[in-house]
C-alpha positions as CSV (number, residue, x, y, z in Angstrom):
1,X,49.2,149.7,65.4
2,X,51.4,151.6,62.8
3,X,49.9,153.0,59.7
4,X,50.2,156.2,57.8
5,X,46.8,157.7,57.1
6,X,45.9,159.8,54.2
7,X,46.4,163.5,55.1
8,X,48.9,162.6,57.8
9,X,51.3,165.3,58.9
10,X,53.9,165.3,61.6
11,X,53.0,166.7,65.1
12,X,54.3,170.1,66.2
13,X,58.0,170.2,67.0
14,X,59.0,169.7,70.6
15,X,59.7,173.4,71.1
16,X,56.2,174.3,70.1
17,X,54.8,171.6,72.4
18,X,56.8,173.1,75.3
19,X,55.4,176.5,74.4
20,X,51.9,175.2,74.6
21,X,52.5,173.6,78.0
22,X,54.1,176.8,79.5
23,X,51.8,179.5,78.0
24,X,48.7,177.5,77.5
25,X,48.3,179.3,74.2
26,X,47.0,177.6,71.0
27,X,49.4,177.2,68.1
28,X,48.5,179.1,64.9
29,X,46.2,176.9,62.8
30,X,46.7,177.2,59.1
31,X,43.7,178.9,57.4
32,X,42.0,179.9,60.6
33,X,44.2,182.8,61.8
34,X,45.7,183.3,65.3
35,X,43.3,184.1,68.2
36,X,45.3,184.9,71.3
37,X,42.3,184.7,73.5
38,X,41.8,181.0,72.8
39,X,43.7,179.0,75.3
40,X,44.7,175.3,74.8
41,X,46.4,173.1,77.4
42,X,47.6,169.7,76.2
43,X,47.1,167.6,79.4
44,X,48.0,164.3,77.8
45,X,49.6,163.5,74.5
46,X,50.0,159.7,73.5
47,X,53.5,158.4,72.7
48,X,52.3,157.5,69.2
49,X,50.4,160.0,67.1
50,X,50.3,158.8,63.5
51,X,47.6,161.3,62.5
52,X,46.2,164.6,63.8
53,X,42.9,166.4,63.2
54,X,42.7,168.6,60.2
55,X,39.9,170.9,58.9
56,X,37.4,168.7,57.1
57,X,38.0,165.6,59.3
58,X,35.2,163.9,61.1
59,X,35.9,163.4,64.8
60,X,34.4,161.5,67.8
61,X,35.3,162.9,71.2
62,X,34.2,163.1,74.8
63,X,34.0,166.4,76.6
64,X,33.0,168.0,79.9
65,X,31.9,171.6,79.6
66,X,32.1,174.0,82.6
67,X,32.0,177.7,83.4
68,X,35.1,179.3,85.0
69,X,33.7,178.7,88.5
70,X,33.6,174.9,87.8
71,X,29.9,174.6,87.3
72,X,29.1,172.0,84.7
73,X,26.8,172.9,81.9
74,X,27.2,169.9,79.6
75,X,28.9,166.5,79.3
76,X,29.0,163.8,76.6
77,X,29.8,161.3,79.4
78,X,26.4,161.9,80.9
79,X,24.8,160.8,77.7
80,X,27.2,157.8,77.4
81,X,27.9,158.8,73.8
82,X,30.7,160.7,72.1
83,X,30.1,163.9,70.2
84,X,30.4,163.3,66.5
85,X,31.0,166.1,64.1
86,X,33.0,167.5,61.1
87,X,35.7,169.9,62.0
88,X,36.1,173.2,60.2
89,X,32.7,173.1,58.5
90,X,30.8,175.5,60.8
91,X,29.1,172.7,62.8
92,X,30.9,173.7,66.0
93,X,31.4,177.0,67.8
94,X,34.5,178.7,66.3
95,X,36.6,178.2,69.3
96,X,36.1,174.4,69.4
97,X,36.6,174.2,65.6
98,X,40.0,175.7,66.2
99,X,40.8,173.8,69.4
100,X,40.4,170.4,67.9
101,X,42.8,171.0,65.0
102,X,46.1,169.2,65.6
103,X,44.8,166.7,68.2
104,X,45.8,163.0,68.2
105,X,43.5,160.1,69.1
106,X,43.7,159.6,72.9
107,X,45.0,163.2,73.4
108,X,43.4,165.2,76.2
109,X,43.1,168.9,75.9
110,X,41.8,171.6,78.3
111,X,40.3,174.5,76.2
112,X,39.3,178.0,77.3
113,X,37.0,179.7,74.8
114,X,36.2,183.4,75.0
115,X,32.6,184.5,74.3
116,X,33.3,185.8,70.8
117,X,34.4,182.3,69.8
118,X,31.6,180.7,71.7
119,X,28.0,181.9,72.1
120,X,28.8,185.6,72.3
121,X,26.5,188.2,73.8
122,X,23.4,186.1,73.2
123,X,24.4,182.9,75.0
124,X,22.0,179.9,75.0
125,X,18.7,180.3,76.8
126,X,18.7,178.6,80.2
127,X,22.1,177.0,79.5
128,X,24.8,179.5,78.6
129,X,24.6,183.0,79.9
130,X,25.6,185.9,77.6
131,X,29.3,186.7,77.3
132,X,30.3,183.4,79.0
133,X,33.8,182.0,78.9
134,X,33.6,178.3,78.4
135,X,36.0,175.6,79.6
136,X,36.1,172.2,77.8
137,X,38.0,169.1,78.9
138,X,38.2,167.2,75.6
139,X,39.3,163.6,75.0
140,X,39.6,162.7,71.3
141,X,38.4,159.1,70.4
142,X,38.4,158.9,66.6
143,X,39.4,160.7,63.4
144,X,38.5,160.0,59.8
145,X,38.1,161.7,56.6
146,X,35.6,161.1,53.8
147,X,38.6,160.5,51.4
148,X,40.1,157.8,53.7
149,X,40.6,154.3,52.4
150,X,41.3,151.0,54.1
151,X,44.7,151.1,55.8
152,X,46.7,147.9,55.9
153,X,49.9,147.4,57.9
154,X,51.5,143.9,57.8
155,X,53.7,143.3,60.8
156,X,54.5,139.6,60.3
157,X,55.0,137.8,57.0
158,X,55.7,134.1,57.0
159,X,58.9,132.8,55.2
160,X,56.8,131.0,52.7
161,X,53.7,132.4,51.0
162,X,52.6,130.0,48.2
163,X,49.1,131.5,48.0
164,X,47.3,134.7,49.0
165,X,43.6,135.5,49.6
166,X,41.6,136.2,46.4
167,X,38.0,137.1,45.9
168,X,35.6,134.1,46.6
169,X,38.2,132.3,48.8
170,X,37.1,130.9,52.1
171,X,39.2,131.9,55.1
172,X,39.6,131.1,58.8
173,X,41.2,133.9,60.9
174,X,41.6,135.2,64.4
175,X,41.2,138.8,65.2
176,X,41.0,141.5,67.9
177,X,38.7,144.3,67.0
178,X,39.3,147.7,68.6
179,X,38.3,151.3,68.1
180,X,40.9,153.9,67.1
181,X,41.5,154.7,70.8
182,X,42.4,151.0,71.5
183,X,39.1,150.0,73.2
184,X,38.4,146.4,72.5
185,X,34.9,145.6,71.2
186,X,35.3,142.0,70.0
187,X,37.8,139.2,69.8
188,X,37.7,135.7,68.2
189,X,40.5,134.7,70.6
190,X,38.1,135.3,73.6
191,X,35.6,132.9,72.0
192,X,38.5,130.4,71.2
193,X,37.0,130.0,67.7
194,X,38.2,131.4,64.4
195,X,36.0,133.6,62.3
196,X,35.2,131.7,59.1
197,X,33.9,133.4,56.0
198,X,34.1,133.9,52.3
199,X,36.0,137.0,51.1
200,X,34.8,139.5,48.5
201,X,31.2,138.3,48.1
202,X,29.5,140.6,50.6
203,X,29.6,138.4,53.7
204,X,31.9,141.0,55.5
205,X,31.8,144.7,55.9
206,X,33.4,146.2,52.7
207,X,36.5,147.4,54.5
208,X,37.3,143.9,55.8
209,X,36.5,142.4,52.4
210,X,39.2,144.6,51.0
211,X,41.7,144.5,53.9
212,X,42.0,140.7,53.8
213,X,42.9,140.4,50.1
214,X,46.5,139.4,49.4
215,X,47.1,137.8,52.9
216,X,49.2,134.7,53.3
217,X,48.5,131.9,55.8
218,X,50.5,132.8,58.9
219,X,50.5,136.5,58.1
220,X,49.5,139.1,60.7
221,X,48.3,142.5,59.7
222,X,46.4,145.5,61.1
223,X,43.4,146.6,59.1
224,X,42.0,150.1,59.8
225,X,38.6,150.8,58.4
226,X,36.8,154.1,58.2
227,X,33.1,154.0,59.3
228,X,31.7,154.4,55.7
229,X,33.4,151.1,54.9
230,X,32.3,149.5,58.2
231,X,29.0,150.0,60.1
232,X,28.4,153.7,59.1
233,X,26.3,156.2,60.9
234,X,24.2,153.6,62.8
235,X,26.9,151.3,64.1
236,X,26.0,147.7,64.6
237,X,23.3,148.4,67.2
238,X,25.2,146.7,69.9
239,X,28.9,147.2,70.6
240,X,30.0,149.5,67.7
241,X,28.7,153.1,67.9
242,X,27.9,155.0,64.8
243,X,30.6,156.7,62.8
244,X,33.3,154.6,64.5
245,X,36.6,153.8,62.8
246,X,37.5,150.1,63.4
247,X,40.9,148.5,63.8
248,X,41.3,144.8,63.3
249,X,44.5,142.9,64.3
250,X,44.2,139.8,62.1
251,X,46.1,136.5,62.0
252,X,45.2,134.3,59.0
253,X,45.1,130.6,59.8
254,X,43.5,129.0,56.8
255,X,42.7,129.6,53.2
256,X,41.0,127.7,50.4
257,X,38.6,128.0,47.5
258,X,35.5,125.8,46.9
259,X,37.0,124.9,43.5
260,X,40.2,123.6,45.0
261,X,41.2,120.0,44.6
262,X,43.9,118.3,46.7
263,X,47.5,119.3,46.2
264,X,50.4,116.9,46.3
265,X,54.0,117.7,47.0
266,X,56.4,114.7,46.6
267,X,59.1,114.9,49.3
268,X,61.0,111.6,48.7
269,X,60.4,109.2,45.8
270,X,62.4,106.0,45.8
271,X,64.6,105.4,42.7
272,X,63.2,101.9,42.3
273,X,59.4,102.0,42.2
274,X,58.2,98.7,40.6
275,X,54.6,99.3,41.6
276,X,52.3,102.2,42.4
277,X,49.2,102.1,44.5
278,X,45.8,101.7,42.8
279,X,42.2,101.9,43.9
280,X,41.4,98.7,45.9
281,X,44.9,98.4,47.3
282,X,45.4,98.1,51.1
283,X,48.0,100.6,52.4
284,X,50.0,100.9,55.6
285,X,51.4,104.3,56.1
286,X,52.6,106.8,58.8
287,X,51.4,110.4,58.9
288,X,51.6,113.7,60.7
289,X,48.4,115.7,60.4
290,X,48.4,119.5,60.8
291,X,46.2,122.4,60.0
292,X,47.4,124.9,57.3
293,X,49.0,127.2,60.0
294,X,51.0,124.2,61.3
295,X,48.8,123.4,64.3
296,X,49.2,119.6,65.0
297,X,46.1,117.5,65.3
298,X,47.1,113.9,64.9
299,X,50.0,111.5,64.2
300,X,50.3,107.8,63.7
301,X,53.9,108.1,64.9
302,X,52.7,109.1,68.4
303,X,50.7,105.8,68.5
304,X,53.7,103.9,67.2
305,X,51.4,102.2,64.7
306,X,50.8,102.7,61.0
307,X,47.4,103.7,59.7
308,X,46.1,100.8,57.7
309,X,43.3,101.2,55.1
310,X,41.9,100.4,51.7
311,X,42.1,103.3,49.3
312,X,39.7,104.4,46.6
313,X,36.8,102.7,48.4
314,X,35.6,105.4,50.8
315,X,37.3,104.1,54.0
316,X,39.1,107.4,54.4
317,X,38.2,111.1,53.6
318,X,37.9,111.8,49.9
319,X,41.0,113.9,49.7
320,X,43.2,111.1,51.2
321,X,41.5,108.5,49.0
322,X,42.7,110.5,46.1
323,X,46.1,111.6,47.5
324,X,47.2,108.0,48.3
325,X,46.8,106.8,44.7
326,X,50.0,106.4,42.7
327,X,52.4,106.2,45.7
328,X,55.4,103.9,45.8
329,X,56.5,101.9,48.8
330,X,58.9,104.1,50.8
331,X,57.6,107.3,49.2
332,X,57.1,110.4,51.3
333,X,54.6,113.1,50.2
334,X,52.6,116.0,51.5
335,X,48.9,116.0,50.7
336,X,46.9,119.2,51.3
337,X,43.2,118.5,51.5
338,X,40.5,121.3,51.3
339,X,37.6,121.0,53.8
340,X,35.1,119.9,51.2
341,X,37.3,116.8,50.6
342,X,38.1,116.5,54.3
343,X,35.8,116.9,57.3
344,X,33.7,119.7,55.9
345,X,32.0,122.5,57.7
346,X,31.5,120.5,60.9
347,X,35.0,119.3,61.4
348,X,35.7,116.3,63.7
349,X,37.3,116.0,67.1
350,X,40.1,118.6,67.4
351,X,39.8,119.4,63.7
352,X,37.8,122.6,63.4
353,X,35.0,123.1,60.8
354,X,36.1,124.3,57.3
355,X,39.7,123.5,58.0
356,X,42.3,122.7,55.3
357,X,44.3,119.6,56.4
358,X,47.9,118.9,55.7
359,X,49.1,115.3,55.8
360,X,52.8,114.4,55.6
361,X,52.8,110.7,54.8
362,X,55.4,107.9,54.6
363,X,54.2,104.8,52.8
364,X,55.4,101.6,54.5
365,X,53.8,99.0,52.3
366,X,50.7,98.1,50.3
367,X,49.2,95.1,48.6
368,X,46.0,94.0,46.9
369,X,43.7,91.3,48.2
370,X,44.1,89.6,44.9
371,X,47.9,89.4,45.2
372,X,49.6,86.1,45.5
373,X,53.2,85.5,46.6
374,X,56.1,86.8,44.5
375,X,59.2,84.7,44.0
376,X,62.5,86.0,42.7
377,X,65.3,83.4,42.4
378,X,68.8,85.0,42.8
379,X,70.9,81.8,42.6
380,X,70.5,78.2,41.5
381,X,73.3,75.6,41.7
382,X,74.4,73.9,38.5
383,X,72.6,70.7,39.5
384,X,69.1,71.8,40.5
385,X,67.1,68.7,39.5
386,X,65.7,67.6,42.9
387,X,63.0,70.1,43.8
388,X,61.2,70.4,47.1
389,X,57.6,69.2,47.3
390,X,54.9,68.6,49.8
391,X,56.0,66.2,52.6
392,X,59.8,67.0,52.2
393,X,61.8,67.9,55.2
394,X,63.6,71.2,54.7
395,X,66.4,73.0,56.5
396,X,66.9,76.6,55.4
397,X,68.1,80.0,56.5
398,X,66.2,83.2,56.1
399,X,66.0,87.0,56.8
400,X,62.5,88.3,57.4
401,X,61.8,91.9,56.9
402,X,58.9,94.4,56.1
403,X,58.7,96.0,52.7
404,X,60.3,99.1,54.0
405,X,63.4,97.1,55.0
406,X,62.7,96.8,58.7
407,X,64.3,93.5,59.9
408,X,61.9,91.2,61.8
409,X,63.9,88.0,62.3
410,X,66.9,86.2,61.0
411,X,68.1,82.6,61.4
412,X,71.6,83.6,60.5
413,X,71.6,85.9,63.6
414,X,70.4,82.9,65.7
415,X,73.1,80.6,64.2
416,X,70.7,77.8,63.4
417,X,68.5,76.7,60.5
418,X,64.7,76.7,60.4
419,X,63.4,73.2,59.9
420,X,59.9,72.2,58.6
421,X,58.0,69.6,56.8
422,X,56.6,71.2,53.6
423,X,52.8,71.2,53.4
424,X,52.3,70.3,57.0
425,X,51.1,73.7,58.2
426,X,54.2,74.5,60.2
427,X,54.7,77.9,58.4
428,X,52.3,80.5,57.1
429,X,50.7,79.5,53.8
430,X,52.7,82.0,51.7
431,X,56.0,80.6,53.0
432,X,54.8,77.1,52.3
433,X,54.1,78.1,48.8
434,X,57.4,80.0,48.5
435,X,59.5,77.0,49.5
436,X,58.1,74.7,46.8
437,X,60.1,73.6,43.8
438,X,63.3,74.8,45.3
439,X,66.6,72.9,45.1
440,X,69.3,72.7,47.7
441,X,71.7,75.6,47.5
442,X,69.1,77.9,45.8
443,X,68.6,81.4,47.0
444,X,65.4,83.3,46.5
445,X,63.3,86.2,47.8
446,X,59.7,85.5,48.6
447,X,57.2,88.4,49.1
448,X,54.1,87.4,51.0
449,X,50.9,89.5,51.2
450,X,49.3,89.5,54.6
451,X,46.3,87.3,53.7
452,X,48.9,84.6,53.0
453,X,51.0,85.7,56.0
454,X,49.9,86.8,59.5
455,X,46.8,88.6,58.4
456,X,45.2,91.6,60.0
457,X,46.2,90.6,63.5
458,X,49.9,90.1,62.8
459,X,52.1,88.7,65.7
460,X,52.0,90.8,68.8
461,X,55.2,92.6,69.4
462,X,56.8,91.1,66.3
463,X,54.9,91.4,63.0
464,X,52.5,94.3,62.5
465,X,49.0,93.6,61.4
466,X,48.3,93.6,57.6
467,X,52.0,93.6,56.9
468,X,53.6,92.4,53.6
469,X,56.5,90.2,54.5
470,X,59.8,89.7,52.6
471,X,61.8,86.5,53.1
472,X,65.4,86.1,51.7
473,X,65.8,82.3,51.8
474,X,68.7,79.8,51.2
475,X,67.8,76.1,51.2
476,X,70.5,74.1,52.8
477,X,69.1,70.5,53.1
478,X,66.2,68.5,51.7
479,X,65.1,65.1,52.9
480,X,62.5,63.6,50.6
481,X,59.2,63.0,52.3
482,X,56.8,60.1,52.0
483,X,53.9,59.8,49.6
484,X,50.9,61.9,50.7
485,X,48.9,60.1,53.4
486,X,51.8,58.0,54.6
487,X,53.8,58.3,57.8
488,X,55.7,55.1,57.3
489,X,56.6,53.1,54.2
490,X,58.5,49.9,53.4
491,X,61.6,50.1,51.2
492,X,61.0,46.6,49.9
493,X,58.5,43.7,49.9
494,X,56.4,43.4,53.0
495,X,56.7,40.0,54.8
496,X,53.6,37.9,54.4
497,X,54.0,36.9,58.1
498,X,54.3,40.5,59.3
499,X,52.0,40.1,62.3
500,X,53.8,37.0,63.5
501,X,57.2,38.8,63.2
502,X,56.0,41.7,65.4
503,X,54.4,39.3,67.9
504,X,57.7,37.8,69.1
505,X,56.2,36.0,72.1
506,X,53.6,34.4,69.9
507,X,50.7,35.1,72.3
508,X,48.5,36.5,69.4
509,X,48.6,40.0,70.9
510,X,51.0,42.9,70.1
511,X,51.6,45.6,72.7
512,X,52.9,49.1,72.0
513,X,56.4,48.2,73.2
514,X,56.6,45.3,70.8
515,X,55.2,47.3,68.0
516,X,57.6,50.2,68.6
517,X,60.6,48.0,68.9
518,X,59.8,46.3,65.6
519,X,59.2,49.5,63.6
520,X,62.4,51.2,64.8
521,X,64.4,48.0,63.9
522,X,63.0,48.2,60.3
523,X,64.0,51.8,60.0
524,X,67.4,51.2,61.4
525,X,68.0,48.4,59.0
526,X,66.8,50.4,56.0
527,X,63.8,48.2,55.4
528,X,61.4,50.9,56.5
529,X,61.2,54.7,56.6
530,X,59.3,57.1,58.9
531,X,58.1,60.5,57.6
532,X,61.0,63.0,58.2
533,X,60.6,66.0,60.3
534,X,58.2,64.6,62.8
535,X,58.5,63.0,66.3
536,X,59.3,59.3,65.5
537,X,57.7,58.1,68.8
538,X,54.6,60.0,68.1
539,X,54.3,58.5,64.6
540,X,54.7,55.0,65.9
541,X,52.2,55.6,68.7
542,X,49.7,56.9,66.2
543,X,50.3,53.9,63.9
544,X,49.7,51.6,66.9
545,X,46.5,53.4,67.9
546,X,45.2,53.1,64.4
547,X,45.7,49.4,64.5
548,X,44.2,49.0,68.0
549,X,40.6,49.1,66.7
550,X,38.8,48.5,69.9
551,X,41.2,50.6,72.0
552,X,42.1,47.9,74.5
553,X,45.9,48.6,74.3
554,X,46.8,45.6,72.2
555,X,46.5,44.6,68.6
556,X,45.3,41.2,67.5
557,X,45.7,39.5,64.2
558,X,42.0,40.2,63.4
559,X,42.6,44.0,63.9
560,X,45.9,44.1,62.1
561,X,45.7,45.6,58.5
562,X,48.1,47.2,56.0
563,X,47.5,50.6,54.4
564,X,46.1,49.2,51.2
565,X,43.7,47.1,53.2
566,X,42.4,50.0,55.3
567,X,42.4,53.4,53.5
568,X,41.2,55.3,56.5
569,X,44.4,55.2,58.5
570,X,48.0,56.3,58.0
571,X,49.6,53.1,59.1
572,X,51.4,50.1,57.9
């Protein structure tokens, strides 16, 4: 503790201290005169003595009173209570009034008082005989003056102090409470819980109400409070005696006002921000969560997974619901949330009650459930008349990434194209939509919201859940598909004797081998066409199975029908 109290004066110079030790004589006391018969021995003087007793001060001290033969006649220790009194106002015997002047807190003095400065020729009945020399072993515990004010000494100031405590603010702080002699009477650290209170509205003793004003979060200060601004003459009835000066070593952890809203500090805002988040959007973002003093309580980074949520619909605390509105993809911002918009008085988990929360967020992506795909064409060849449609067989290259640019996959890196039949369910719905009406040689970017991509589940180890996907695509080849519902078509007129042509041995029955050989011969000659992009043998087998009505492994003339004769089957 280091403060300069009102009325402070420097201790006696070293030469005078030495004189007192050697001669045992009291130094002259201004205004009281020199009495050579009063003897003072300073048995212990603390290293630090910011203030000494002056006439008019109020002191609390312990003492043992004895006669010269060592017989004890009184002791404050026996009463387990200090002796509390004003100095220099005639409330003490004259010798003690003089002996206390110049003492430091925690100083110990041995005082010899002659009768004329004690109880004289009358003494005290049954206690002090007449003309007694009295010896007092005195330990000073406390000094204050009725003109004292709250003393504040700041011994640590944080580099940044954007806000200080004002009247009506709510604060969370740790403290050690001691008396002026250093005796601990209370500590929030021992309870492992901050002291949480409003300031300046009478919830605290007046001296603490005043001593906390102007503090920054992270600041550490010592507040010294005289008893008339603390617990006064009566004390607190438990740990704090009456007329005790109090010293609080305070560290401020948190500060807010019930009228506070959230505060937002933009750290990084992308130059290109085509869209900002709105109520009802679904966001994926990373965050670090700390208390106002920097204490860490949570992080999505430590889980290696974004926090995914709807905003503006009550899925997150009110302060975050508000703080996440208006963000861009890729934006980084700090959101400070007061407790009434966070977890309130009760707190949650390792978040204490009434705590201000600080979230440093990085927005990875967002979308709205009403979103469809977005297509941006970057290049079209001069001849772009043949456009892809359902059933076409496509070969294309792509780079797949997240909205923040994280690369997920690339056919260019693999050195081979991705090949699909459009509309057959071989890719996610958004990709199927994004590849339509595209010509060979065209380059486009397709942005796919998760409900048209891999949904909430994503792909384990590859695509995060609820992720918006970005595909940069170049179409390299297009093979026209068959009309919807067909897996094989004729490129000309169908022979009226089709069954007989297939049944080469003329036994009235067609086996799978005969059927397959015939279909492949038609395709090879250009008379027929199988749907591109599928397993040819599987198509032929399905065609045969559809014709084999009774499932006996052979097709008869009675079972054999063309497509227009039997609408239920994708066959001839």
